[in-house]
N, CA, C and O atoms as a GROMACS GRO file, in nm:
protein
  568
    1MET      N    1   0.989  -4.226  -0.406
    1MET     CA    2   0.983  -4.090  -0.355
    1MET      C    3   0.827  -4.016  -0.432
    1MET      O    4   0.787  -4.040  -0.545
    2ALA      N    5   0.794  -3.967  -0.378
    2ALA     CA    6   0.676  -3.879  -0.402
    2ALA      C    7   0.696  -3.771  -0.522
    2ALA      O    8   0.789  -3.691  -0.527
    3LEU      N    9   0.604  -3.780  -0.604
    3LEU     CA   10   0.620  -3.640  -0.690
    3LEU      C   11   0.622  -3.547  -0.648
    3LEU      O   12   0.699  -3.474  -0.711
    4GLU      N   13   0.558  -3.479  -0.532
    4GLU     CA   14   0.575  -3.362  -0.465
    4GLU      C   15   0.712  -3.322  -0.406
    4GLU      O   16   0.768  -3.212  -0.400
    5GLU      N   17   0.749  -3.451  -0.363
    5GLU     CA   18   0.926  -3.430  -0.334
    5GLU      C   19   1.042  -3.421  -0.435
    5GLU      O   20   1.146  -3.357  -0.428
    6LYS      N   21   0.991  -3.508  -0.537
    6LYS     CA   22   1.066  -3.478  -0.642
    6LYS      C   23   1.071  -3.337  -0.716
    6LYS      O   24   1.176  -3.293  -0.762
    7ARG      N   25   0.922  -3.254  -0.724
    7ARG     CA   26   0.934  -3.121  -0.731
    7ARG      C   27   0.995  -3.059  -0.640
    7ARG      O   28   1.081  -2.978  -0.676
    8ALA      N   29   0.977  -3.072  -0.534
    8ALA     CA   30   1.062  -2.978  -0.418
    8ALA      C   31   1.240  -2.983  -0.460
    8ALA      O   32   1.311  -2.884  -0.478
    9TRP      N   33   1.276  -3.106  -0.467
    9TRP     CA   34   1.404  -3.133  -0.537
    9TRP      C   35   1.470  -3.017  -0.630
    9TRP      O   36   1.568  -2.944  -0.612
   10ILE      N   37   1.373  -3.031  -0.745
   10ILE     CA   38   1.363  -2.954  -0.842
   10ILE      C   39   1.380  -2.830  -0.833
   10ILE      O   40   1.468  -2.773  -0.898
   11THR      N   41   1.292  -2.764  -0.742
   11THR     CA   42   1.260  -2.603  -0.704
   11THR      C   43   1.389  -2.561  -0.644
   11THR      O   44   1.444  -2.457  -0.682
   12ALA      N   45   1.446  -2.643  -0.544
   12ALA     CA   46   1.546  -2.638  -0.460
   12ALA      C   47   1.660  -2.605  -0.550
   12ALA      O   48   1.715  -2.494  -0.548
   13VAL      N   49   1.698  -2.711  -0.634
   13VAL     CA   50   1.791  -2.723  -0.695
   13VAL      C   51   1.832  -2.595  -0.796
   13VAL      O   52   1.935  -2.526  -0.793
   14VAL      N   53   1.717  -2.586  -0.886
   14VAL     CA   54   1.709  -2.503  -1.001
   14VAL      C   55   1.689  -2.348  -0.940
   14VAL      O   56   1.727  -2.252  -1.008
   15THR      N   57   1.628  -2.326  -0.807
   15THR     CA   58   1.664  -2.187  -0.741
   15THR      C   59   1.806  -2.160  -0.712
   15THR      O   60   1.850  -2.047  -0.735
   16LEU      N   61   1.887  -2.261  -0.660
   16LEU     CA   62   2.036  -2.249  -0.626
   16LEU      C   63   2.115  -2.223  -0.724
   16LEU      O   64   2.196  -2.132  -0.704
   17CYS      N   65   2.116  -2.293  -0.856
   17CYS     CA   66   2.161  -2.280  -0.955
   17CYS      C   67   2.170  -2.096  -0.991
   17CYS      O   68   2.255  -2.008  -0.980
   18ALA      N   69   2.016  -2.106  -1.043
   18ALA     CA   70   1.991  -1.950  -1.050
   18ALA      C   71   2.037  -1.832  -1.008
   18ALA      O   72   2.057  -1.729  -1.073
   19TYR      N   73   2.054  -1.855  -0.890
   19TYR     CA   74   2.109  -1.718  -0.796
   19TYR      C   75   2.257  -1.724  -0.802
   19TYR      O   76   2.331  -1.630  -0.828
   20VAL      N   77   2.300  -1.879  -0.768
   20VAL     CA   78   2.443  -1.876  -0.788
   20VAL      C   79   2.478  -1.815  -0.949
   20VAL      O   80   2.559  -1.724  -0.965
   21ALA      N   81   2.428  -1.860  -1.027
   21ALA     CA   82   2.473  -1.799  -1.181
   21ALA      C   83   2.476  -1.658  -1.169
   21ALA      O   84   2.573  -1.591  -1.206
   22TYR      N   85   2.346  -1.600  -1.105
   22TYR     CA   86   2.329  -1.450  -1.091
   22TYR      C   87   2.429  -1.367  -1.044
   22TYR      O   88   2.461  -1.261  -1.098
   23LEU      N   89   2.491  -1.426  -0.919
   23LEU     CA   90   2.594  -1.403  -0.826
   23LEU      C   91   2.725  -1.374  -0.915
   23LEU      O   92   2.793  -1.272  -0.931
   24ILE      N   93   2.732  -1.493  -0.961
   24ILE     CA   94   2.870  -1.502  -1.062
   24ILE      C   95   2.901  -1.372  -1.170
   24ILE      O   96   3.002  -1.305  -1.189
   25VAL      N   97   2.782  -1.370  -1.224
   25VAL     CA   98   2.783  -1.290  -1.364
   25VAL      C   99   2.773  -1.165  -1.289
   25VAL      O  100   2.850  -1.084  -1.341
   26VAL      N  101   2.711  -1.114  -1.189
   26VAL     CA  102   2.694  -0.957  -1.122
   26VAL      C  103   2.826  -0.938  -1.075
   26VAL      O  104   2.886  -0.837  -1.112
   27LEU      N  105   2.888  -1.035  -0.986
   27LEU     CA  106   3.024  -1.013  -0.911
   27LEU      C  107   3.108  -1.002  -1.016
   27LEU      O  108   3.180  -0.903  -1.006
   28GLY      N  109   3.126  -1.066  -1.116
   28GLY     CA  110   3.233  -1.074  -1.223
   28GLY      C  111   3.222  -0.948  -1.279
   28GLY      O  112   3.332  -0.892  -1.285
   29ARG      N  113   3.132  -0.885  -1.320
   29ARG     CA  114   3.107  -0.747  -1.394
   29ARG      C  115   3.160  -0.633  -1.314
   29ARG      O  116   3.209  -0.526  -1.351
   30ALA      N  117   3.136  -0.686  -1.185
   30ALA     CA  118   3.208  -0.535  -1.072
   30ALA      C  119   3.349  -0.531  -1.105
   30ALA      O  120   3.378  -0.420  -1.148
   31GLY      N  121   3.432  -0.599  -1.101
   31GLY     CA  122   3.581  -0.609  -1.106
   31GLY      C  123   3.626  -0.510  -0.976
   31GLY      O  124   3.600  -0.558  -0.866
   32SER      N  125   3.687  -0.386  -0.976
   32SER     CA  126   3.722  -0.338  -0.870
   32SER      C  127   3.615  -0.206  -0.866
   32SER      O  128   3.652  -0.111  -0.797
   33GLY      N  129   3.510  -0.197  -0.924
   33GLY     CA  130   3.415  -0.088  -0.923
   33GLY      C  131   3.324  -0.092  -0.799
   33GLY      O  132   3.348  -0.193  -0.732
   34PRO      N  133   3.236  -0.021  -0.752
   34PRO     CA  134   3.130  -0.045  -0.672
   34PRO      C  135   2.996  -0.125  -0.748
   34PRO      O  136   2.965  -0.107  -0.866
   35LEU      N  137   2.943  -0.195  -0.676
   35LEU     CA  138   2.823  -0.299  -0.708
   35LEU      C  139   2.750  -0.242  -0.729
   35LEU      O  140   2.686  -0.301  -0.816
   36VAL      N  141   2.690  -0.123  -0.700
   36VAL     CA  142   2.579  -0.048  -0.730
   36VAL      C  143   2.602   0.005  -0.890
   36VAL      O  144   2.503   0.041  -0.953
   37ASP      N  145   2.725   0.009  -0.948
   37ASP     CA  146   2.716   0.048  -1.082
   37ASP      C  147   2.700  -0.052  -1.194
   37ASP      O  148   2.698  -0.028  -1.315
   38VAL      N  149   2.688  -0.178  -1.128
   38VAL     CA  150   2.708  -0.315  -1.214
   38VAL      C  151   2.582  -0.293  -1.289
   38VAL      O  152   2.492  -0.236  -1.228
   39PRO      N  153   2.558  -0.335  -1.427
   39PRO     CA  154   2.433  -0.333  -1.471
   39PRO      C  155   2.362  -0.514  -1.456
   39PRO      O  156   2.400  -0.618  -1.508
   40TYR      N  157   2.276  -0.492  -1.385
   40TYR     CA  158   2.210  -0.641  -1.322
   40TYR      C  159   2.087  -0.645  -1.367
   40TYR      O  160   2.040  -0.758  -1.374
   41VAL      N  161   2.015  -0.554  -1.402
   41VAL     CA  162   1.865  -0.572  -1.424
   41VAL      C  163   1.853  -0.706  -1.536
   41VAL      O  164   1.792  -0.807  -1.501
   42ALA      N  165   1.911  -0.697  -1.666
   42ALA     CA  166   1.907  -0.800  -1.763
   42ALA      C  167   1.931  -0.939  -1.689
   42ALA      O  168   1.843  -1.024  -1.679
   43THR      N  169   2.038  -0.948  -1.648
   43THR     CA  170   2.108  -1.054  -1.568
   43THR      C  171   2.007  -1.099  -1.466
   43THR      O  172   1.975  -1.218  -1.472
   44LEU      N  173   1.944  -1.012  -1.360
   44LEU     CA  174   1.832  -1.091  -1.269
   44LEU      C  175   1.709  -1.132  -1.352
   44LEU      O  176   1.651  -1.238  -1.326
   45LEU      N  177   1.666  -1.045  -1.457
   45LEU     CA  178   1.554  -1.121  -1.516
   45LEU      C  179   1.591  -1.230  -1.596
   45LEU      O  180   1.531  -1.337  -1.584
   46TRP      N  181   1.715  -1.210  -1.702
   46TRP     CA  182   1.733  -1.352  -1.737
   46TRP      C  183   1.757  -1.475  -1.669
   46TRP      O  184   1.743  -1.581  -1.730
   47THR      N  185   1.793  -1.474  -1.547
   47THR     CA  186   1.820  -1.535  -1.447
   47THR      C  187   1.701  -1.603  -1.394
   47THR      O  188   1.698  -1.726  -1.405
   48ILE      N  189   1.586  -1.532  -1.328
   48ILE     CA  190   1.475  -1.573  -1.300
   48ILE      C  191   1.386  -1.631  -1.422
   48ILE      O  192   1.324  -1.735  -1.400
   49GLY      N  193   1.379  -1.586  -1.520
   49GLY     CA  194   1.297  -1.659  -1.635
   49GLY      C  195   1.334  -1.781  -1.675
   49GLY      O  196   1.256  -1.874  -1.697
   50ALA      N  197   1.493  -1.786  -1.690
   50ALA     CA  198   1.538  -1.938  -1.693
   50ALA      C  199   1.502  -2.026  -1.578
   50ALA      O  200   1.467  -2.142  -1.600
   51ALA      N  201   1.508  -1.985  -1.474
   51ALA     CA  202   1.469  -2.056  -1.365
   51ALA      C  203   1.344  -2.114  -1.380
   51ALA      O  204   1.326  -2.235  -1.391
   52ILE      N  205   1.244  -2.019  -1.381
   52ILE     CA  206   1.107  -2.067  -1.421
   52ILE      C  207   1.092  -2.153  -1.548
   52ILE      O  208   1.017  -2.251  -1.548
   53ALA      N  209   1.159  -2.119  -1.650
   53ALA     CA  210   1.151  -2.234  -1.775
   53ALA      C  211   1.201  -2.352  -1.722
   53ALA      O  212   1.142  -2.459  -1.737
   54ALA      N  213   1.316  -2.340  -1.653
   54ALA     CA  214   1.366  -2.483  -1.620
   54ALA      C  215   1.292  -2.541  -1.534
   54ALA      O  216   1.280  -2.664  -1.537
   55THR      N  217   1.234  -2.472  -1.451
   55THR     CA  218   1.138  -2.546  -1.322
   55THR      C  219   1.030  -2.630  -1.424
   55THR      O  220   1.016  -2.753  -1.419
   56ILE      N  221   0.950  -2.533  -1.526
   56ILE     CA  222   0.862  -2.603  -1.565
   56ILE      C  223   0.891  -2.738  -1.662
   56ILE      O  224   0.807  -2.828  -1.659
   57VAL      N  225   0.987  -2.750  -1.731
   57VAL     CA  226   1.024  -2.823  -1.830
   57VAL      C  227   1.088  -2.946  -1.748
   57VAL      O  228   1.090  -3.056  -1.803
   58LEU      N  229   1.144  -2.929  -1.613
   58LEU     CA  230   1.191  -3.052  -1.538
   58LEU      C  231   1.080  -3.101  -1.464
   58LEU      O  232   1.089  -3.214  -1.415
   59ASN      N  233   0.982  -3.038  -1.449
   59ASN     CA  234   0.845  -3.071  -1.343
   59ASN      C  235   0.774  -3.162  -1.455
   59ASN      O  236   0.740  -3.277  -1.428
   60ILE      N  237   0.754  -3.105  -1.582
   60ILE     CA  238   0.710  -3.196  -1.699
   60ILE      C  239   0.753  -3.318  -1.719
   60ILE      O  240   0.684  -3.419  -1.729
   61ALA      N  241   0.906  -3.304  -1.725
   61ALA     CA  242   0.947  -3.463  -1.733
   61ALA      C  243   0.980  -3.539  -1.628
   61ALA      O  244   1.029  -3.648  -1.658
   62VAL      N  245   0.964  -3.511  -1.491
   62VAL     CA  246   0.951  -3.607  -1.410
   62VAL      C  247   0.798  -3.624  -1.399
   62VAL      O  248   0.778  -3.728  -1.336
   63THR      N  249   0.699  -3.575  -1.427
   63THR     CA  250   0.575  -3.576  -1.432
   63THR      C  251   0.533  -3.698  -1.534
   63THR      O  252   0.449  -3.786  -1.515
   64ILE      N  253   0.627  -3.676  -1.660
   64ILE     CA  254   0.600  -3.790  -1.771
   64ILE      C  255   0.673  -3.910  -1.716
   64ILE      O  256   0.623  -4.021  -1.732
   65ALA      N  257   0.798  -3.895  -1.645
   65ALA     CA  258   0.848  -4.047  -1.625
   65ALA      C  259   0.795  -4.127  -1.501
   65ALA      O  260   0.816  -4.246  -1.478
   66SER      N  261   0.721  -4.037  -1.427
   66SER     CA  262   0.659  -4.076  -1.313
   66SER      C  263   0.553  -4.202  -1.339
   66SER      O  264   0.493  -4.199  -1.447
   67PRO      N  265   0.533  -4.282  -1.273
   67PRO     CA  266   0.410  -4.371  -1.302
   67PRO      C  267   0.288  -4.308  -1.272
   67PRO      O  268   0.287  -4.210  -1.199
   68ARG      N  269   0.186  -4.354  -1.320
   68ARG     CA  270   0.082  -4.288  -1.303
   68ARG      C  271  -0.014  -4.276  -1.166
   68ARG      O  272  -0.103  -4.193  -1.148
   69ASP      N  273   0.030  -4.379  -1.079
   69ASP     CA  274  -0.037  -4.352  -0.964
   69ASP      C  275   0.048  -4.266  -0.860
   69ASP      O  276   0.011  -4.257  -0.743
   70ASP      N  277   0.168  -4.199  -0.910
   70ASP     CA  278   0.256  -4.126  -0.831
   70ASP      C  279   0.226  -3.996  -0.826
   70ASP      O  280   0.294  -3.924  -0.753
   71ASP      N  281   0.097  -3.931  -0.920
   71ASP     CA  282   0.075  -3.801  -0.883
   71ASP      C  283  -0.047  -3.759  -0.821
   71ASP      O  284  -0.086  -3.643  -0.834
   72ARG      N  285  -0.125  -3.864  -0.737
   72ARG     CA  286  -0.220  -3.830  -0.688
   72ARG      C  287  -0.196  -3.771  -0.553
   72ARG      O  288  -0.096  -3.809  -0.492
   73LYS      N  289  -0.268  -3.691  -0.503
   73LYS     CA  290  -0.222  -3.614  -0.379
   73LYS      C  291  -0.304  -3.669  -0.272
   73LYS      O  292  -0.420  -3.691  -0.307
   74ASP      N  293  -0.277  -3.696  -0.151
   74ASP     CA  294  -0.359  -3.732  -0.034
   74ASP      C  295  -0.334  -3.631   0.068
   74ASP      O  296  -0.238  -3.554   0.075
   75GLN      N  297  -0.444  -3.645   0.152
   75GLN     CA  298  -0.436  -3.549   0.278
   75GLN      C  299  -0.290  -3.501   0.301
   75GLN      O  300  -0.248  -3.388   0.278
   76ARG      N  301  -0.221  -3.604   0.348
   76ARG     CA  302  -0.060  -3.556   0.401
   76ARG      C  303  -0.021  -3.471   0.300
   76ARG      O  304   0.014  -3.356   0.327
   77ASP      N  305  -0.022  -3.505   0.207
   77ASP     CA  306   0.083  -3.439   0.044
   77ASP      C  307   0.014  -3.294   0.062
   77ASP      O  308   0.102  -3.207   0.063
   78ARG      N  309  -0.108  -3.243   0.076
   78ARG     CA  310  -0.179  -3.111   0.106
   78ARG      C  311  -0.135  -3.072   0.246
   78ARG      O  312  -0.118  -2.952   0.265
   79GLU      N  313  -0.119  -3.139   0.324
   79GLU     CA  314  -0.069  -3.049   0.446
   79GLU      C  315   0.066  -3.027   0.473
   79GLU      O  316   0.111  -2.942   0.550
   80ILE      N  317   0.134  -3.113   0.402
   80ILE     CA  318   0.281  -3.132   0.385
   80ILE      C  319   0.330  -2.987   0.294
   80ILE      O  320   0.429  -2.920   0.323
   81GLY      N  321   0.237  -2.957   0.183
   81GLY     CA  322   0.235  -2.851   0.101
   81GLY      C  323   0.216  -2.729   0.184
   81GLY      O  324   0.308  -2.653   0.216
   82ARG      N  325   0.084  -2.713   0.219
   82ARG     CA  326   0.051  -2.580   0.313
   82ARG      C  327   0.165  -2.560   0.394
   82ARG      O  328   0.227  -2.456   0.376
   83PHE      N  329   0.213  -2.657   0.496
   83PHE     CA  330   0.320  -2.634   0.602
   83PHE      C  331   0.460  -2.559   0.544
   83PHE      O  332   0.531  -2.466   0.584
   84SER      N  333   0.460  -2.658   0.422
   84SER     CA  334   0.600  -2.588   0.345
   84SER      C  335   0.594  -2.437   0.272
   84SER      O  336   0.695  -2.367   0.271
   85ASP      N  337   0.477  -2.394   0.216
   85ASP     CA  338   0.456  -2.319   0.195
   85ASP      C  339   0.436  -2.195   0.279
   85ASP      O  340   0.458  -2.088   0.223
   86HIS      N  341   0.396  -2.194   0.410
   86HIS     CA  342   0.442  -2.124   0.523
   86HIS      C  343   0.543  -2.073   0.561
   86HIS      O  344   0.578  -1.956   0.578
   87ILE      N  345   0.600  -2.191   0.577
   87ILE     CA  346   0.762  -2.186   0.600
   87ILE      C  347   0.794  -2.088   0.527
   87ILE      O  348   0.808  -1.973   0.567
   88GLY      N  349   0.812  -2.134   0.392
   88GLY     CA  350   0.897  -2.031   0.268
   88GLY      C  351   0.839  -1.896   0.304
   88GLY      O  352   0.922  -1.807   0.327
   89GLN      N  353   0.736  -1.870   0.311
   89GLN     CA  354   0.670  -1.724   0.285
   89GLN      C  355   0.715  -1.626   0.385
   89GLN      O  356   0.695  -1.504   0.380
   90SER      N  357   0.776  -1.688   0.476
   90SER     CA  358   0.826  -1.594   0.584
   90SER      C  359   0.910  -1.496   0.552
   90SER      O  360   0.905  -1.380   0.594
   91PHE      N  361   1.010  -1.556   0.457
   91PHE     CA  362   1.123  -1.475   0.402
   91PHE      C  363   1.087  -1.399   0.296
   91PHE      O  364   1.166  -1.315   0.252
   92VAL      N  365   0.961  -1.418   0.240
   92VAL     CA  366   0.909  -1.290   0.131
   92VAL      C  367   0.854  -1.172   0.232
   92VAL      O  368   0.860  -1.058   0.186
   93VAL      N  369   0.816  -1.182   0.328
   93VAL     CA  370   0.754  -1.092   0.442
   93VAL      C  371   0.880  -1.011   0.487
   93VAL      O  372   0.888  -0.890   0.468
   94ILE      N  373   0.998  -1.100   0.559
   94ILE     CA  374   1.108  -1.048   0.584
   94ILE      C  375   1.162  -0.944   0.473
   94ILE      O  376   1.182  -0.824   0.491
   95GLY      N  377   1.178  -1.014   0.362
   95GLY     CA  378   1.246  -0.961   0.240
   95GLY      C  379   1.193  -0.812   0.204
   95GLY      O  380   1.260  -0.716   0.169
   96GLY      N  381   1.036  -0.822   0.225
   96GLY     CA  382   0.944  -0.691   0.200
   96GLY      C  383   0.942  -0.607   0.277
   96GLY      O  384   0.923  -0.493   0.236
   97ILE      N  385   0.958  -0.630   0.406
   97ILE     CA  386   0.992  -0.515   0.533
   97ILE      C  387   1.138  -0.481   0.503
   97ILE      O  388   1.160  -0.360   0.515
   98ALA      N  389   1.249  -0.557   0.464
   98ALA     CA  390   1.351  -0.499   0.425
   98ALA      C  391   1.364  -0.413   0.307
   98ALA      O  392   1.405  -0.298   0.322
   99ALA      N  393   1.340  -0.446   0.218
   99ALA     CA  394   1.296  -0.369   0.074
   99ALA      C  395   1.229  -0.201   0.103
   99ALA      O  396   1.269  -0.095   0.054
  100LEU      N  397   1.113  -0.225   0.202
  100LEU     CA  398   1.080  -0.097   0.251
  100LEU      C  399   1.146  -0.022   0.301
  100LEU      O  400   1.164   0.089   0.250
  101VAL      N  401   1.204  -0.061   0.421
  101VAL     CA  402   1.299   0.044   0.514
  101VAL      C  403   1.389   0.092   0.428
  101VAL      O  404   1.425   0.207   0.453
  102MET      N  405   1.458   0.017   0.297
  102MET     CA  406   1.602   0.053   0.239
  102MET      C  407   1.521   0.165   0.153
  102MET      O  408   1.577   0.273   0.132
  103ALA      N  409   1.417   0.145   0.114
  103ALA     CA  410   1.348   0.252  -0.015
  103ALA      C  411   1.326   0.368   0.086
  103ALA      O  412   1.334   0.479   0.034
  104MET      N  413   1.304   0.366   0.203
  104MET     CA  414   1.251   0.468   0.328
  104MET      C  415   1.412   0.548   0.335
  104MET      O  416   1.434   0.669   0.325
  105ALA      N  417   1.495   0.455   0.353
  105ALA     CA  418   1.638   0.508   0.372
  105ALA      C  419   1.698   0.557   0.258
  105ALA      O  420   1.807   0.614   0.270
  106GLU      N  421   1.635   0.542   0.125
  106GLU     CA  422   1.650   0.566   0.010
  106GLU      C  423   1.795   0.518  -0.066
  106GLU      O  424   1.872   0.579  -0.140
  107LEU      N  425   1.796   0.384  -0.014
  107LEU     CA  426   1.922   0.345  -0.073
  107LEU      C  427   1.905   0.324  -0.226
  107LEU      O  428   1.805   0.362  -0.288
  108ASP      N  429   2.022   0.252  -0.289
  108ASP     CA  430   2.021   0.253  -0.426
  108ASP      C  431   1.953   0.150  -0.481
  108ASP      O  432   1.968   0.042  -0.424
  109HIS      N  433   1.881   0.152  -0.575
  109HIS     CA  434   1.772   0.047  -0.642
  109HIS      C  435   1.834  -0.093  -0.673
  109HIS      O  436   1.770  -0.197  -0.683
  110PHE      N  437   1.955  -0.080  -0.684
  110PHE     CA  438   2.050  -0.191  -0.664
  110PHE      C  439   2.056  -0.319  -0.532
  110PHE      O  440   2.056  -0.441  -0.544
  111TRP      N  441   2.059  -0.250  -0.434
  111TRP     CA  442   2.062  -0.298  -0.318
  111TRP      C  443   1.896  -0.361  -0.269
  111TRP      O  444   1.878  -0.465  -0.206
  112ILE      N  445   1.802  -0.276  -0.313
  112ILE     CA  446   1.643  -0.275  -0.270
  112ILE      C  447   1.612  -0.428  -0.396
  112ILE      O  448   1.542  -0.526  -0.370
  113ALA      N  449   1.683  -0.404  -0.518
  113ALA     CA  450   1.599  -0.552  -0.604
  113ALA      C  451   1.686  -0.662  -0.542
  113ALA      O  452   1.630  -0.767  -0.511
  114ASN      N  453   1.820  -0.645  -0.522
  114ASN     CA  454   1.887  -0.782  -0.473
  114ASN      C  455   1.836  -0.829  -0.337
  114ASN      O  456   1.857  -0.944  -0.297
  115THR      N  457   1.760  -0.728  -0.261
  115THR     CA  458   1.726  -0.763  -0.113
  115THR      C  459   1.593  -0.828  -0.167
  115THR      O  460   1.559  -0.919  -0.090
  116VAL      N  461   1.515  -0.814  -0.262
  116VAL     CA  462   1.397  -0.852  -0.286
  116VAL      C  463   1.444  -0.988  -0.348
  116VAL      O  464   1.386  -1.084  -0.297
  117TYR      N  465   1.518  -1.015  -0.428
  117TYR     CA  466   1.542  -1.129  -0.529
  117TYR      C  467   1.580  -1.244  -0.452
  117TYR      O  468   1.535  -1.357  -0.473
  118LEU      N  469   1.682  -1.209  -0.342
  118LEU     CA  470   1.758  -1.287  -0.205
  118LEU      C  471   1.632  -1.331  -0.123
  118LEU      O  472   1.632  -1.449  -0.087
  119SER      N  473   1.519  -1.246  -0.085
  119SER     CA  474   1.420  -1.295  -0.011
  119SER      C  475   1.342  -1.410  -0.096
  119SER      O  476   1.304  -1.516  -0.046
  120PHE      N  477   1.326  -1.372  -0.229
  120PHE     CA  478   1.232  -1.490  -0.305
  120PHE      C  479   1.350  -1.642  -0.315
  120PHE      O  480   1.316  -1.759  -0.292
  121VAL      N  481   1.460  -1.604  -0.347
  121VAL     CA  482   1.577  -1.705  -0.316
  121VAL      C  483   1.527  -1.791  -0.200
  121VAL      O  484   1.470  -1.900  -0.202
  122CYS      N  485   1.562  -1.718  -0.104
  122CYS     CA  486   1.527  -1.782   0.042
  122CYS      C  487   1.425  -1.850   0.076
  122CYS      O  488   1.423  -1.952   0.145
  123SER      N  489   1.311  -1.776   0.011
  123SER     CA  490   1.155  -1.837   0.035
  123SER      C  491   1.159  -1.987  -0.015
  123SER      O  492   1.153  -2.089   0.054
  124SER      N  493   1.173  -1.973  -0.174
  124SER     CA  494   1.200  -2.089  -0.218
  124SER      C  495   1.272  -2.171  -0.189
  124SER      O  496   1.215  -2.280  -0.190
  125LEU      N  497   1.411  -2.179  -0.151
  125LEU     CA  498   1.484  -2.305  -0.085
  125LEU      C  499   1.432  -2.341   0.063
  125LEU      O  500   1.450  -2.456   0.102
  126LEU      N  501   1.361  -2.239   0.154
  126LEU     CA  502   1.337  -2.258   0.280
  126LEU      C  503   1.228  -2.363   0.266
  126LEU      O  504   1.229  -2.478   0.311
  127GLY      N  505   1.118  -2.290   0.184
  127GLY     CA  506   0.988  -2.406   0.147
  127GLY      C  507   1.008  -2.522   0.112
  127GLY      O  508   0.941  -2.610   0.165
  128SER      N  509   1.107  -2.558   0.011
  128SER     CA  510   1.169  -2.680  -0.072
  128SER      C  511   1.231  -2.763   0.021
  128SER      O  512   1.207  -2.884   0.023
  129LEU      N  513   1.326  -2.697   0.114
  129LEU     CA  514   1.359  -2.770   0.181
  129LEU      C  515   1.266  -2.834   0.301
  129LEU      O  516   1.282  -2.953   0.330
  130ALA      N  517   1.180  -2.762   0.361
  130ALA     CA  518   1.113  -2.782   0.464
  130ALA      C  519   1.012  -2.901   0.432
  130ALA      O  520   0.972  -2.981   0.517
  131LYS      N  521   0.968  -2.902   0.264
  131LYS     CA  522   0.880  -3.011   0.221
  131LYS      C  523   0.954  -3.119   0.182
  131LYS      O  524   0.888  -3.222   0.168
  132ILE      N  525   1.114  -3.129   0.152
  132ILE     CA  526   1.178  -3.251   0.156
  132ILE      C  527   1.208  -3.285   0.288
  132ILE      O  528   1.180  -3.404   0.306
  133ALA      N  529   1.253  -3.231   0.391
  133ALA     CA  530   1.234  -3.299   0.538
  133ALA      C  531   1.130  -3.361   0.571
  133ALA      O  532   1.135  -3.473   0.621
  134ALA      N  533   1.001  -3.286   0.543
  134ALA     CA  534   0.870  -3.358   0.605
  134ALA      C  535   0.869  -3.479   0.549
  134ALA      O  536   0.854  -3.572   0.629
  135TYR      N  537   0.883  -3.513   0.412
  135TYR     CA  538   0.898  -3.640   0.300
  135TYR      C  539   0.983  -3.735   0.377
  135TYR      O  540   0.951  -3.851   0.405
  136ARG      N  541   1.094  -3.676   0.408
  136ARG     CA  542   1.202  -3.778   0.444
  136ARG      C  543   1.197  -3.798   0.651
  136ARG      O  544   1.235  -3.902   0.704
  137GLU      N  545   1.161  -3.716   0.706
  137GLU     CA  546   1.210  -3.734   0.812
  137GLU      C  547   1.045  -3.743   0.878
  137GLU      O  548   1.041  -3.716   0.998
  138GLY      N  549   0.949  -3.767   0.832
  138GLY     CA  550   0.778  -3.753   0.860
  138GLY      C  551   0.747  -3.632   0.890
  138GLY      O  552   0.820  -3.534   0.906
  139PHE      N  553   0.584  -3.648   0.900
  139PHE     CA  554   0.553  -3.471   0.915
  139PHE      C  555   0.427  -3.517   1.017
  139PHE      O  556   0.348  -3.607   0.990
  140GLN      N  557   0.425  -3.452   1.114
  140GLN     CA  558   0.319  -3.463   1.222
  140GLN      C  559   0.240  -3.279   1.226
  140GLN      O  560   0.288  -3.174   1.270
  141ALA      N  561   0.125  -3.303   1.170
  141ALA     CA  562   0.007  -3.178   1.136
  141ALA      C  563  -0.027  -3.124   1.297
  141ALA      O  564  -0.060  -3.216   1.372
  142TRP      N  565  -0.025  -3.046   1.334
  142TRP     CA  566  -0.048  -2.957   1.471
  142TRP      C  567  -0.186  -2.973   1.496
  142TRP      O  568  -0.238  -2.918   1.593
   0.00000   0.00000   0.00000
């Protein structure tokens, strides 16, 4: 397995785990009250920070454990990386537009922040899954 594919797996798993943890905490705090009254900011920042730290630590561990020849990128790796980044960034655009519309509609900050966070999660997952699929199923540059 290529080092870049391993990194994509790490990103996908860490992103999914962090978001699920965030949802469990926020939804658990809601109880029977409205979601907009739940204190979410600290949880959001902590889960994002923990996900970034875990991704960095796991990437370092995988790099150290991998053979030296495994970390070289060739043209195919660069094209797969560019391809998966373009696919993943589509959700950032969708989330940005959704947040803009929500702000213009003067919705609660809770919904805007969670829409942006969800768009980042979807972007990361979709980009990682596209990279994994390209390595597993093959990749044909257009």
